[in-house]
Each structure stands twice: as C-alpha cells, then as structure tokens.
N, C-alpha and C positions, 0 to 999 in steps of 0.2 A: 527646939530649933534645929539641932543636929539631925533629927529624924526627918524634918521637912527638907533640909538641904540634901540629904541622901536620896530622898524620894524624887526631888527635882533632877538630881544627877542621873538617877535610874531612868526617869522619863526621857532625858536628853539622849542617853545611850540607846534606848529603845527606838526613839525617833530617828536617830542617825541610821540605825540598822534598817528601819523601814524605808528610809529614803534611798539608801544604797542598795537595798535588796540583798544584803549580806547577812549570813548567820554568824554566830560566835565562832563556829568551826571554820567557816570560810575566812573570817578575819584572822584567825589564828594561823591558818595555812598561808595566807598572803603575807603575814608578818614574818613567816619563816622562810620565805623565798630567798632572801639574801644569804641565809645559811646554806640552803641547797645549792645555790650558785657557787658559793665559796667552796663547798665540798667537791663540786665538779671541777673547779679550777685546780684544787689541790690534787685531785685524782689524776688530772692531765699531766701534772709535773712529777708524779710518783715514778722513781727509777726501778723499784722492785716489782717485777711482774707477778710474783706470788702474792705479795701484799695487795697489789691492785686488783687481782682477780678475786681475792677474798673479800674485798671491799664492795664489789659490784652487787652481790646478792642482797645484802641488807639495805643498800641504798635504793635498789629497785623496789624492794618491798615497802620501804618508807614512802617512796614516791607514789606507789599504787594506793597506799592508805591515804595519802594527802588528796589524791584525785577523787577518792570516794566522798570526801568532804567538800571538794570544790571542782566538780566535773566540767564546768564551763570555762575553766582557766586555761587560756592558750599557752601561757608561759610554762605552766606546770606540764601540760601535754608535750610541749617541745622538749623539756628536760627528760620526760619519760621516753620519748622516741630516741633521743640522743643516748640514753642509758642502754636501751635494748640494742641499738645499733653498735655502740662501742663494745658491749659485752660479747655480742655474737661475733663481731669481726675480730676482736683481739684474742678471745679465749675459747671460742667454741667451734668456729667454722673449719679450722684445720683438722679437727679430730672427729667432728660429728656434723656433717653438713645438714642432715635432716633436722637435728635439734636446733642448729643455727637458724635454719629457715623458719622454724616455729617462733623463735625469738624475734627475728626480723618482722614477722607478720604481726606479732603482738604490738610492736612499734607502729606498724602500718595502721592497725586498728585504732590506736590512739590518735593517729593523724586523721583518719576518717571521722572519728568522733569530734575532734577539734573543729574541723571544717564544717561538719554538720551543724554545730552550734553557731556557725557564722552563716548558715543558710546555703552551704555548698555541699552537695552530695557527690563527691569525687568518683564514686563507683558508678554512678548513673550518668554523669555529665559527659559530653563528648569532649574531645581535645579542644575544639574551637570554643566551646562553652567555658571550659576551664581557662583558656587563654584570655577570653573576654572578662571573666570574673576576677582574675588575679591582676589584670592590667591596672586596676584602680588601687591595688594594695601598696602600702608604703614601707618604709624601713622597719617599722615595728612588727611587720609580718615576716620579715626575712628569716628569723630563727625557725619558726614553725614550717615555713615552706622549704627551707634548706634541709632540715632533718627529716621531714616527711619524704621529700624527693630522694634523699640518700638512702633511707631505710627501705623505701619502696623499691628502688632500683636493685638493692642488694637481695631483697626477697625474690625479685624477678630473675636475677642472675642465678639463683639457686633453684629456680623453677623452670628451667629451659625446656623441660618435657611437658609443660603445661601451657597450651595455647592461650588460655584465658589470661594467665599471668603475663605472657610475652606481649599480648595486645595492650597491656597497661603501661608499657615502657614509655610510650610517647606522652602519656599523661604526666608521668614523673618528670620527664625532661621539660615539659611545659612549665611546671612549677619552678624548675631550676633556671629556665630561661629568664623568668622574672627576677629571681634572686641575683643572677649575674648582671642584669640591668641596673639593679638597685645598689648592690655592693659586691663587686667581684672579689674583694679581699676578705669577705666574711669567713670566719673559721680558717684562717691561714690559707686563703685562696681556695677553699674547698670547692666552690662552684667550678673552678678550672680542673681540679682532679676529676670531678664528676664527668665533665665533658671529655676529658682525656680518655677515660674508660668508655664513655658512651660511644665515641667515634673510633676508638682504637680496639675495642673488644669484639668488633664484628667485621666480617669481610665486606669490601665495598659493594658487592652485589646485594648485601643485606642492610645497606644504609651506613656502613662504616666509611670513615674518611681518615686515612692515616696522617695526612698533612695537618688536618684540623686537630687531630689528637695530639700530635707533637707540639703544635702551637699552644694548646691548652696546658700541657705538662710544662712547657718552657715558661709560660706565664705564671704558673703556680710556683715554680722555682724562683722566678724573679721576685714575686711577692714575699716569699719566705727567705730570700737571700741564700738560697740553695742549702738551707740548714734543716729542712724537713725531709727525712729519708723516705717517708711513706710515699712521696710522689714518685721517686725513682722505682720503688717497689711496684707500684701500680703500673708504671710504664713497662717494666720488665714483664710483669705477669700478664698484662692484657695486650699492649701494643706490640712488643717484641715477639711475643708468642704468635700473635695473629699474622705478623709479617714474616714469620719463620726466620727471624734475625737472631741467631744463636749468640753472635758476638755481643750484641746489645744486651741480650738477656743475661749473659754471663758477667759482663763487665759491670753492669749496674748492680746486680745482686752482690757481687764480690766487693764492690766499693761500699755498699751499705754495711756489710759485715765488718769491713776494716775501718769504718768511720769511728772517730773518737766518741766516747760517751760525753754527755754534757754539752753537745753541740747546740741544742736549742732547749734550755732548761724548762721553759714554761710548758713545753709539750714533750717532755722527756719520755713519757709513757708511749706516745706514738712512735718515737724513734726506737725505743726498745722493742716494741711490737714489730716494727719493720725489720729489725735485725733478726728476730726469731723467725719471722715468716720468710726472710731471704734464705736462711739456712734450709728451711723446708723445701722451698722452690728449687734451690740448687740441686737437691737430691733427685729432682724430677727432670733435670736437664736432658739426660741421655734418653729418657722415655719420650720427651716432647719433641726433640729435634733429631 
C-alpha cells in the first residue's frame, strides 16, 4: 500500500513539473530566491567595506551558478545585474576602470539575455521600439529595468571613446523613463539619481540640462530624507564638475566625509562607499578646477 502511495505521489510531482515547465533544479533555484534577496539586503547594511568587498565575489559566483539552472528567470537576472553593478561601482571603478567596465558589461549582458527571453532584443531595437515595448510593462518589471538601465549607463560612462556605446545611452534612459513613471522611489529614489547624472554629466550642447539635474538630485534627497550620501557624491562628481562649480564640489564632498556613520542603517554600505569615494574625489579638486 505504501509503495502505491509513493508511486502516486511521484506521479503527482512529475505531473506538476510538466505543467509548470520547471525542472527540479529550477524549483530549487526559485525556492532559494528569498535567501538571495536576504543576502543582498544584509550586504547593503554592512558597515565594513573590507568585509563587503570580500562577500561580493562568492555571491556573484553563486548567482551565476543559479542562472545556469534557471536562465529564463528575470528576478535572478536582475539580482545578477545589481551584483555586478554594485561590485564595480563600490570596489573596482576607482582603481581599475577597464576592469570595472568589463564587470558592468557582464551585468549588461545578463540584461540583454533577460529581455531576449521576453522577446525584446535591446541591442537591435530602436529607441522608439523600446519605448513602445516597455510602455506595457508594470511594477513587476521595475527591478529588471532599473538595474539594466543603471548598469548599462555605467558601462557607457566608462566607454566614452566608443561611439557604439555612447549611441546606446538613449536606450538606457528609455528604460529608466518607464521606471520613474511606475515607481520613482524604487531603490531609495534611484531613478532620480540616474537622471541627475544623465542631465548633469553632459554639457547642454550635448543634451545636458543642469536645472533638470538639480531637480532630480533634490527629489532623490527628498525621498531619502537627505540621509543617503551617494546622491550628494554623484551631484559633486557629475553636475558640479560639469558646471565648473568648485564650491559646490568641495562643500558636498566635505559634508559627506564629515557626516556621521549610521545615518541610514539599511544602506550603510552605500554611505560608507560614498565617504570613501568623496575622499578620492577631493584629491582631484585642484586638477579639475
């Protein structure tokens, strides 16, 4: 009797797998996603930069292995893009821009793959076609669009001597346009930091708009109650430098360094990274102004 019961249960499991189109490996990966998300949340609150840097590599390799078993999973792909973006920005870019560019592009490739699984070839589609395609996407698509646009823009920023890369910036901003329409507060107002850099990091003759940039940075500060230091860092690095406003540059970076630790515990890592980067940028002040 027990054997017949076990056989029926086995048939039920097989039937469910066939109905859902999932393998055992895929089910295992999807059951593990809450643990992955918890790990990312914990990493964002880590105050020790050395410990955080050491944690990135094994987490990236873990995610890559999970994607092998579930390549069509958009949530997993968005985590992967976020991991490459965070690692390159926080720990690689200031010392080795070429290596950082390679990591950003790994993230971008995961984004391309995720969108291809949804029938969208971002590399081949025009800006208008991308805009039309993402117009129908809802809140569940926000993480993938946000992290893809962020990582894509960072790769482009480090590829300014590559006309092919520069031409893709409008595609990245089109994805973020949809994100800001759906949830402007996503990832601590991240869409507003994006557009602060997008409009502030270029001269007006090349599409920059300093007033729009300032409005976006101000909105990001409003969303985070002025507790997220990375916003001031980006404003100093991109907008103040482009405007040749040395006073803004110096004041914002100095304020970041003097800000107390523990200002925003859930994203303490970003604030510690901002402090580190502010020190690096201040050493370049006399060279840039």
